[in-house]
C-alpha positions in Angstrom: -77.8 99.6 231.0 -81.3 99.2 232.4 -82.8 100.1 235.7 -82.2 97.6 238.5 -85.4 95.8 239.7 -83.7 93.4 242.1 -80.5 93.9 244.0 -79.0 91.4 246.4 -76.2 92.8 248.7 -73.8 90.4 250.4 -76.5 87.8 251.1 -75.3 85.2 253.7 -77.3 82.4 255.2 -75.8 79.8 257.6 -77.8 76.9 259.1 -75.9 76.6 262.3 -72.3 75.9 261.1 -73.5 74.8 257.6 -73.1 77.3 254.8 -76.2 77.8 252.6 -75.1 81.0 250.8 -72.2 83.3 251.5 -71.6 87.0 250.4 -73.8 86.7 247.3 -74.3 90.0 245.5 -76.3 90.3 242.3 -78.3 92.9 240.3 -81.1 92.1 237.9 -82.2 94.7 235.3 -85.8 95.4 234.2 -86.9 93.3 231.3 -84.3 90.5 231.5 -84.6 86.8 232.1 -81.8 85.8 234.5 -80.8 82.2 234.8 -79.6 81.1 238.2 -78.0 77.7 237.7 -76.2 75.1 239.8 -76.8 71.5 240.9 -79.1 70.5 243.7 -77.6 71.6 247.0 -75.6 74.5 245.5 -77.6 77.2 247.3 -80.3 78.2 244.7 -83.4 77.6 246.9 -81.7 79.1 249.9 -81.0 82.2 247.9 -84.6 82.4 246.7 -86.1 81.7 250.2 -83.9 84.4 251.7 -85.0 86.9 249.0 -88.6 86.1 249.7 -88.1 86.4 253.5 -89.3 82.8 254.0 -86.1 82.1 256.0 -84.1 84.6 258.1 -80.9 85.8 256.5 -77.7 85.6 258.6 -76.7 88.9 257.0 -77.2 91.0 253.8 -79.9 93.0 252.1 -82.4 92.5 249.3 -83.7 95.6 247.5 -86.7 95.7 245.1 -86.2 98.9 243.1 -84.3 101.0 245.6 -86.4 99.9 248.6 -85.3 97.2 251.1 -87.6 94.2 250.9 -88.7 92.8 254.3 -91.6 90.4 255.2 -93.9 93.2 256.3 -93.7 95.2 253.1 -97.0 94.5 251.4 -96.6 96.9 248.5 -93.4 95.3 247.4 -94.9 91.8 247.7 -97.6 92.8 245.2 -94.9 93.4 242.6 -93.5 89.9 243.0 -94.8 86.6 241.6 -93.2 83.6 243.3 -93.2 80.0 242.3 -91.5 77.6 244.8 -89.9 74.4 243.7 -92.4 72.4 245.8 -96.0 73.6 246.0 -98.1 73.2 249.1 -101.7 74.5 248.9 -105.1 73.8 250.6 -105.8 70.2 249.5 -109.5 70.4 250.3 -110.1 73.3 248.0 -110.9 73.1 244.3 -108.7 74.8 241.8 -111.4 77.4 241.3 -111.7 78.1 245.0 -107.9 78.5 245.3 -107.8 80.9 242.4 -110.8 82.9 243.8 -109.1 83.1 247.1 -105.9 84.3 245.5 -107.8 86.8 243.4 -109.4 88.3 246.5 -106.0 89.6 247.8 -105.8 92.2 245.0 -107.7 95.4 244.6 -107.1 95.5 240.8 -109.1 93.3 238.5 -107.0 90.3 237.6 -109.8 88.0 236.6 -109.3 88.2 232.8 -105.6 87.3 233.2 -106.6 84.4 235.3 -109.0 83.1 232.7 -106.4 83.5 230.0 -103.7 81.5 232.0 -106.2 78.7 232.9 -107.1 78.3 229.2 -103.5 78.4 228.0 -102.2 75.9 230.6 -105.3 73.7 230.1 -106.1 73.4 233.8 -109.5 72.1 235.1 -110.8 74.4 237.7 -113.3 71.8 239.0 -110.7 69.4 240.3 -109.7 69.3 243.9 -106.1 70.3 244.7 -105.5 66.9 246.4 -106.4 65.1 243.2 -104.0 67.1 240.9 -101.1 65.4 239.3 -97.6 66.9 239.8 -97.8 68.6 236.4 -101.3 70.1 237.0 -100.2 71.3 240.5 -97.2 73.0 238.8 -99.6 74.7 236.3 -101.7 76.0 239.2 -98.5 77.3 240.9 -97.6 79.1 237.6 -101.0 80.7 237.4 -100.9 81.9 241.0 -97.4 83.5 240.3 -98.4 85.1 237.0 -102.1 86.1 237.4 -101.6 89.4 239.3 -99.2 90.6 236.6 -96.1 91.2 238.8 -93.1 93.2 237.7 -90.7 90.6 239.1 -91.1 86.8 238.8 -89.0 84.6 241.0 -89.2 81.0 239.8 -87.6 78.0 241.5 -87.3 74.9 239.2 -90.5 76.0 237.4 -90.7 73.3 234.7 -90.3 70.2 236.9 -93.4 68.1 236.3 -94.5 69.8 233.1 -94.7 67.8 229.9 -92.8 69.1 226.8 -95.8 70.8 225.3 -96.6 72.7 228.5 -92.9 73.6 228.9 -93.1 75.4 225.5 -96.3 77.2 226.6 -94.5 78.2 229.7 -91.5 79.5 227.7 -93.8 81.6 225.6 -95.3 83.1 228.8 -91.8 84.1 229.9 -90.9 85.7 226.6 -94.2 87.7 226.8 -93.3 88.9 230.3 -89.9 90.1 229.0 -91.6 91.9 226.1 -93.8 93.7 228.7 -90.6 94.9 230.5 -90.9 92.6 233.4 -88.0 90.7 235.0 -87.6 87.0 235.6 -85.3 85.3 238.1 -85.2 81.8 236.9 -83.5 79.1 239.1 -82.9 75.7 237.5 -80.4 72.8 237.2 -81.6 72.0 233.6 -79.0 73.7 231.5 -80.6 73.6 228.1 -83.4 75.8 229.4 -80.9 78.6 230.1 -79.6 78.8 226.5 -83.2 78.8 225.2 -84.7 81.7 227.2 -82.2 83.6 229.4 -80.3 86.8 228.7 -77.8 86.3 231.4 -76.7 83.5 233.7 -75.3 83.2 237.1 -73.5 80.0 238.2 -73.6 79.2 241.9 -71.3 76.7 243.5 -71.3 75.6 247.2 -73.2 78.8 248.2 -71.0 81.2 246.2 -71.7 83.0 243.0 -68.7 82.1 240.8 -69.7 83.5 237.4 -72.2 86.0 235.9 -72.2 86.2 232.1 -74.4 87.2 229.2 -75.5 84.1 227.3 -74.3 85.6 224.0 -70.9 86.4 225.5 -70.6 82.9 227.0 -70.9 81.4 223.5 -68.5 83.9 222.0 -65.7 82.8 224.2 -63.2 80.5 222.6 -63.9 77.6 224.9 -63.7 74.2 223.2 -63.9 70.7 224.6 -60.9 68.6 223.9 -60.8 64.8 224.3 -57.3 63.2 224.1 -56.2 59.6 224.3 -52.6 59.2 225.2 -50.2 57.2 227.4 -48.6 60.5 228.4 -51.7 62.0 230.1 -49.8 63.0 233.2 -47.3 65.1 231.2 -50.1 66.6 229.1 -52.1 67.6 232.1 -49.2 69.3 233.8 -48.1 71.1 230.6 -51.5 72.4 229.7 -52.7 72.9 233.3 -56.1 71.5 232.3 -59.3 71.4 234.3 -60.3 67.8 233.7 -64.0 67.3 233.0 -63.7 63.5 232.6 -60.9 61.0 232.9 -61.1 57.4 232.1 -58.1 55.1 231.5 -55.8 56.8 229.0 -58.4 59.4 227.9 -59.2 62.8 229.3 -61.8 65.4 228.4 -61.2 69.0 229.3 -62.2 72.6 228.6 -59.7 74.5 226.5 -59.3 78.3 225.9 -56.4 78.0 223.5 -56.8 78.6 219.8 -56.5 75.3 217.8 -53.0 76.0 216.4 -51.7 76.9 219.9 -53.2 73.7 221.3 -51.8 71.5 218.5 -48.3 73.0 219.0 -48.5 72.2 222.7 -49.6 68.6 222.3 -47.5 67.8 219.2 -44.5 66.9 221.4 -46.4 64.0 223.0 -47.6 60.8 221.5 -51.3 61.2 220.9 -53.4 58.2 219.9 -56.7 60.2 219.4 -57.7 63.9 219.7 -61.1 65.4 219.3 -61.9 69.1 219.4 -65.5 70.1 219.7 -67.4 73.4 220.2 -68.5 73.7 223.8 -72.2 73.3 224.7 -73.8 75.1 227.6 -73.5 71.9 229.6 -69.7 71.8 228.8 -69.3 75.4 229.8 -71.1 74.7 233.1 -68.9 71.7 233.9 -65.8 73.8 233.0 -66.7 76.5 235.5 -67.7 73.9 238.0 -64.3 72.3 238.3 
């Protein structure tokens, strides 16, 4: 087991009476890419903004290494690269001026890394920020997050706006960070990204962390997706105690943890018009846990 780089302890955030996140605890190890997934409104951005001290926590702690992270801790801030889901910068600056300004914050020389990232992401430094497309603005945000070579990257919906070619360049950057021993906290609602690049995944639902699993273990589980068409759906649902993913007319689709022979024995006493058993995808697994 590796050394913890980020630890969240009982993080809770309420907006008045509205729950954002409740009692969320999580540990991230050095050198892993951790996927933080859930639909819009599940609490992903609230968690990230609380970690970054951009909003005040109702309760709970965030530790970087073994040190509590607060908004005044400059040394810890230098170890973090942050990419928000929506990027707001100085519109009247050029890309070059923005990067120069960011570079001036650091005592160490980060210019060569900046040049490398600008080249790989194909960003024009002469353009004004107000003239950038959504994709180019996202590229600039990625460069700002990566260029000071942080030990921890916190990324909120990082690929939105990127075309497929740039997405692959970005995935390569993430894999390189992992190889260096750096850690990535990767928040997304795009599930196929998780299976491509993440070591572990956490599923958040209505502000609560409901599952943390290694990607390889998630796929090892005997979850299959079963689709049954029958006039006896009510009895089948009660007998199998299924979590229905989709129901339409006389057809249901559900996640199944039974072995195929056990499943067939259970449903054989009913009249089945059609049955389909498929290997679960990451999307299916997500829907299964999200019932």
